[in-house]
C-alpha atoms as a printed R data frame, in Angstrom:
    type eleno elety resid chain resno      x       y       z
1   ATOM     1    CA   GLN     A     1 73.290  67.513 -73.445
2   ATOM     2    CA   VAL     A     2 73.364  70.675 -71.053
3   ATOM     3    CA   GLN     A     3 73.251  74.081 -72.664
4   ATOM     4    CA   LEU     A     4 74.057  77.221 -70.670
5   ATOM     5    CA   VAL     A     5 73.069  80.641 -71.939
6   ATOM     6    CA   GLU     A     6 74.353  83.681 -70.370
7   ATOM     7    CA   SER     A     7 72.784  87.345 -70.291
8   ATOM     8    CA   GLY     A     8 72.988  90.590 -68.453
9   ATOM     9    CA   GLY     A     9 76.496  91.899 -69.409
10  ATOM    10    CA   GLY     A    10 77.095  95.282 -70.439
11  ATOM    11    CA   LEU     A    11 78.841  98.863 -69.640
12  ATOM    12    CA   VAL     A    12 78.717  99.890 -66.068
13  ATOM    13    CA   GLN     A    13 80.117 102.990 -64.383
14  ATOM    14    CA   PRO     A    14 82.535 102.392 -61.305
15  ATOM    15    CA   GLY     A    15 80.343 101.783 -58.203
16  ATOM    16    CA   GLY     A    16 77.427 100.829 -60.214
17  ATOM    17    CA   SER     A    17 75.624  97.326 -60.605
18  ATOM    18    CA   LEU     A    18 74.796  94.633 -62.818
19  ATOM    19    CA   ARG     A    19 73.143  91.320 -62.518
20  ATOM    20    CA   LEU     A    20 74.171  88.270 -64.864
21  ATOM    21    CA   SER     A    21 71.686  85.227 -65.331
22  ATOM    22    CA   CYS     A    22 72.678  81.879 -66.885
23  ATOM    23    CA   VAL     A    23 69.924  79.547 -67.959
24  ATOM    24    CA   ALA     A    24 70.474  75.820 -67.806
25  ATOM    25    CA   SER     A    25 68.523  73.552 -70.332
26  ATOM    26    CA   GLY     A    26 68.865  69.924 -71.251
27  ATOM    27    CA   THR     A    27 68.754  68.285 -68.030
28  ATOM    28    CA   SER     A    28 66.254  68.200 -64.903
29  ATOM    29    CA   ALA     A    29 69.416  67.324 -62.606
30  ATOM    30    CA   MET     A    30 70.328  69.813 -59.899
31  ATOM    31    CA   LEU     A    31 73.787  70.902 -61.246
32  ATOM    32    CA   SER     A    32 76.599  72.518 -59.332
33  ATOM    33    CA   MET     A    33 77.271  75.908 -61.082
34  ATOM    34    CA   GLY     A    34 79.598  78.887 -60.912
35  ATOM    35    CA   TRP     A    35 80.545  82.201 -62.567
36  ATOM    36    CA   TYR     A    36 84.115  82.565 -64.119
37  ATOM    37    CA   ARG     A    37 85.602  85.614 -65.700
38  ATOM    38    CA   GLN     A    38 88.483  85.954 -67.902
39  ATOM    39    CA   ALA     A    39 90.179  89.516 -68.284
40  ATOM    40    CA   PRO     A    40 92.111  90.248 -71.168
41  ATOM    41    CA   GLY     A    41 95.630  88.858 -70.999
42  ATOM    42    CA   LYS     A    42 94.730  87.029 -68.042
43  ATOM    43    CA   GLN     A    43 93.671  83.445 -67.236
44  ATOM    44    CA   ARG     A    44 90.041  82.443 -66.717
45  ATOM    45    CA   GLU     A    45 89.201  82.595 -62.739
46  ATOM    46    CA   LEU     A    46 86.605  81.321 -60.545
47  ATOM    47    CA   VAL     A    47 84.385  84.068 -59.041
48  ATOM    48    CA   ALA     A    48 81.629  82.448 -57.468
49  ATOM    49    CA   TYR     A    49 80.101  78.701 -57.166
50  ATOM    50    CA   ILE     A    50 76.873  77.492 -55.743
51  ATOM    51    CA   ASP     A    51 76.633  73.498 -55.413
52  ATOM    52    CA   ASN     A    52 73.826  70.857 -55.814
53  ATOM    53    CA   ARG     A    53 72.796  71.638 -52.181
54  ATOM    54    CA   ASP     A    54 72.637  75.528 -52.858
55  ATOM    55    CA   MET     A    55 75.810  76.139 -50.839
56  ATOM    56    CA   THR     A    56 77.551  79.241 -52.105
57  ATOM    57    CA   ASN     A    57 80.971  80.482 -52.176
58  ATOM    58    CA   VAL     A    58 82.502  83.589 -53.535
59  ATOM    59    CA   VAL     A    59 86.326  84.614 -53.953
60  ATOM    60    CA   ASP     A    60 87.912  87.136 -51.712
61  ATOM    61    CA   SER     A    61 88.349  89.541 -54.448
62  ATOM    62    CA   VAL     A    62 84.683  90.108 -54.803
63  ATOM    63    CA   LYS     A    63 83.545  88.918 -51.286
64  ATOM    64    CA   GLY     A    64 80.867  91.420 -49.958
65  ATOM    65    CA   ARG     A    65 80.181  92.900 -53.510
66  ATOM    66    CA   PHE     A    66 79.164  89.862 -55.485
67  ATOM    67    CA   THR     A    67 76.200  87.441 -54.571
68  ATOM    68    CA   ILE     A    68 75.474  84.203 -56.498
69  ATOM    69    CA   SER     A    69 72.005  82.775 -56.216
70  ATOM    70    CA   ARG     A    70 69.688  80.164 -57.830
71  ATOM    71    CA   ASP     A    71 66.127  79.978 -58.853
72  ATOM    72    CA   GLY     A    72 65.563  76.286 -59.183
73  ATOM    73    CA   ALA     A    73 62.332  76.653 -60.641
74  ATOM    74    CA   LYS     A    74 63.618  78.420 -63.676
75  ATOM    75    CA   ASN     A    75 66.993  76.354 -63.629
76  ATOM    76    CA   THR     A    76 68.644  79.782 -63.647
77  ATOM    77    CA   ILE     A    77 71.593  81.326 -61.531
78  ATOM    78    CA   TYR     A    78 72.408  85.045 -61.017
79  ATOM    79    CA   LEU     A    79 75.436  86.835 -60.342
80  ATOM    80    CA   GLN     A    80 74.510  90.077 -58.774
81  ATOM    81    CA   MET     A    81 77.591  92.426 -58.824
82  ATOM    82    CA   ASP     A    82 77.565  95.674 -56.769
83  ATOM    83    CA   MET     A    83 79.976  98.378 -55.909
84  ATOM    84    CA   MET     A    84 81.759  97.364 -59.252
85  ATOM    85    CA   LYS     A    85 85.368  98.284 -59.989
86  ATOM    86    CA   PRO     A    86 87.309  98.642 -63.149
87  ATOM    87    CA   GLU     A    87 89.456  95.409 -62.457
88  ATOM    88    CA   ASP     A    88 85.957  93.562 -62.600
89  ATOM    89    CA   THR     A    89 86.107  94.085 -66.222
90  ATOM    90    CA   ALA     A    90 86.079  90.855 -67.989
91  ATOM    91    CA   VAL     A    91 84.105  88.184 -69.880
92  ATOM    92    CA   TYR     A    92 82.111  86.433 -67.568
93  ATOM    93    CA   TYR     A    93 81.112  82.694 -68.167
94  ATOM    94    CA   CYS     A    94 78.739  80.331 -66.659
95  ATOM    95    CA   ALA     A    95 79.719  76.660 -65.927
96  ATOM    96    CA   ALA     A    96 78.015  73.720 -64.744
97  ATOM    97    CA   ASP     A    97 79.031  70.162 -63.473
98  ATOM    98    CA   ASN     A    98 77.392  67.172 -62.334
99  ATOM    99    CA   ILE     A    99 78.225  64.130 -60.021
100 ATOM   100    CA   ALA     A   100 79.603  62.328 -62.914
101 ATOM   101    CA   GLY     A   101 82.175  65.070 -63.459
102 ATOM   102    CA   ASP     A   102 80.750  66.238 -66.695
103 ATOM   103    CA   TYR     A   103 81.370  69.974 -67.222
104 ATOM   104    CA   TRP     A   104 79.820  72.547 -69.424
105 ATOM   105    CA   TRP     A   105 80.424  76.229 -70.400
106 ATOM   106    CA   GLY     A   106 78.309  79.110 -71.647
107 ATOM   107    CA   GLN     A   107 79.458  81.345 -74.198
108 ATOM   108    CA   GLY     A   108 80.379  84.175 -72.086
109 ATOM   109    CA   THR     A   109 78.963  87.793 -71.518
110 ATOM   110    CA   PRO     A   110 81.277  90.743 -71.672
111 ATOM   111    CA   VAL     A   111 81.267  93.272 -68.586
112 ATOM   112    CA   ILE     A   112 83.135  96.410 -68.758
113 ATOM   113    CA   VAL     A   113 83.462  98.765 -65.799
114 ATOM   114    CA   SER     A   114 84.349 102.165 -67.061
115 ATOM   115    CA   SER     A   115 83.531 105.968 -66.532
């Protein structure tokens, strides 16, 4: 059973930076993984994705500000968030899937962008 544990959320001022981490355990397979976020009163949305060949993609609303990366040796992905805006405030979730179509979620880490 794959387990995902996020960390790194918190309070940051507009224009500031945070780096989220997600450690995957319970598997040695190279998973496709992503970061989602859910703001209050809104649906959960995809923010950034890295597939099992380390190809990455980020959504337009964060392009140029957020970067997703992986440290395969540590089974960890990161979301570097720069030039943050109040609208980035949300609970950020790590997710992973394999080629069999299994899907896992982390517990989420809150991010608040406010002065």
